[in-house]
C-alpha positions in Angstrom: -62.7 51.7 13.9 -59.3 51.9 12.6 -58.2 49.9 9.6 -55.4 47.6 10.4 -52.7 46.6 8.0 -53.3 42.9 8.7 -56.1 41.3 10.5 -55.7 38.9 13.5 -56.2 35.9 11.3 -53.6 37.1 8.9 -51.1 37.7 11.7 -51.8 34.2 13.0 -51.3 32.7 9.6 -48.1 34.7 9.1 -46.7 33.4 12.4 -47.7 29.8 11.6 -46.0 30.1 8.1 -42.8 31.6 9.7 -42.8 28.9 12.3 -43.2 26.3 9.5 -40.4 27.7 7.5 -38.0 27.8 10.4 -39.0 24.3 11.4 -38.5 23.1 7.8 -35.0 24.7 7.6 -34.0 23.1 10.9 -35.3 19.7 9.6 -33.3 20.1 6.4 -30.1 20.9 8.4 -30.7 17.9 10.6 -31.4 15.7 7.6 -28.0 16.7 6.2 -26.3 15.8 9.5 -28.1 12.4 9.5 -27.0 11.7 6.0 -23.4 12.5 6.9 -23.6 10.2 9.9 -25.0 7.4 7.7 -22.1 7.9 5.3 -19.6 7.7 8.3 -21.4 4.5 9.5 -21.1 2.9 6.0 -17.4 3.8 5.9 -16.8 2.4 9.4 -18.7 -0.8 8.6 -16.5 -1.3 5.5 -13.4 -0.8 7.7 -14.8 -3.1 10.3 -15.3 -5.8 7.7 -11.8 -5.4 6.4 -10.4 -5.6 9.9 -12.5 -8.7 10.7 -11.0 -10.3 7.6 -7.5 -9.4 8.8 -8.3 -10.7 12.3 -9.4 -14.0 10.7 -6.2 -14.2 8.7 -4.1 -13.5 11.8 -6.0 -16.1 13.8 -5.4 -18.6 11.0 -1.6 -17.7 11.2 -1.7 -18.2 14.9 -3.4 -21.6 14.5 -0.9 -22.5 11.8 2.1 -21.6 14.1 1.4 -24.7 16.1 1.7 -27.0 13.1 5.0 -28.8 12.3 6.0 -27.0 9.1 5.3 -23.5 10.2 8.9 -22.5 10.9 10.0 -23.6 7.5 7.1 -21.7 5.9 7.8 -18.6 7.9 11.5 -18.7 7.0 10.7 -19.0 3.3 7.9 -16.4 3.3 9.3 -13.7 5.6 13.0 -14.2 5.8 13.5 -15.3 2.1 16.2 -17.8 3.1 15.7 -20.0 0.0 16.0 -19.4 -3.7 13.1 -20.0 -6.1 13.1 -23.5 -7.5 15.4 -24.8 -4.7 15.0 -28.3 -3.4 14.7 -28.5 0.4 17.1 -30.9 2.0 16.1 -32.4 5.4 18.9 -33.5 7.6 18.1 -36.1 10.2 18.9 -35.3 13.8 21.3 -38.2 14.2 23.5 -37.1 11.2 25.5 -34.1 12.4 28.3 -34.4 9.8 27.8 -33.7 6.1 28.4 -36.7 3.9 31.5 -36.3 1.7 29.6 -37.0 -1.4 27.4 -33.9 -0.8 28.8 -30.8 -2.6 30.0 -28.0 -0.3 28.9 -25.1 -2.6 25.7 -24.1 -4.2 25.7 -24.8 -7.9 23.8 -21.6 -8.5 26.2 -19.3 -6.7 29.9 -20.4 -7.0 31.9 -20.1 -3.8 28.9 -19.5 -1.5 27.8 -21.9 1.2 24.7 -23.9 0.2 21.5 -22.9 1.8 20.9 -26.2 3.5 24.3 -25.8 5.2 23.2 -22.3 6.5 20.1 -23.9 7.9 22.0 -26.7 9.5 24.5 -24.2 11.1 21.6 -22.0 12.3 19.7 -24.9 13.8 22.8 -26.4 15.5 23.6 -23.0 17.1 26.6 -22.0 14.9 24.9 -19.0 13.5 27.0 -17.6 10.6 
């Protein structure tokens, strides 16, 4: 009988080892893909949590929009129509004329119209 380089058992063991190596390499590649997907999931969960907080903030602003002082707050916050430290003057609906004892100019800026007069003109339709 001829002497073979490898016996049948050795060939079978070599095939099984090669199959195991290829399977392990494939498993390592897939593990890297799974890790990358877990990282993406973590990032997306953080973004979702941030967006949920923003949605709650916006829903709170929508709920606050129905409250009586919302327009004043919006004008002060987003339009910056008042100066810091300024006192808000509320004009009753029945008083359309400015009392003569009230100064016509702002004491902080000489020659400029007072902010409450701008508000009154805006609310009465005479937009400056």
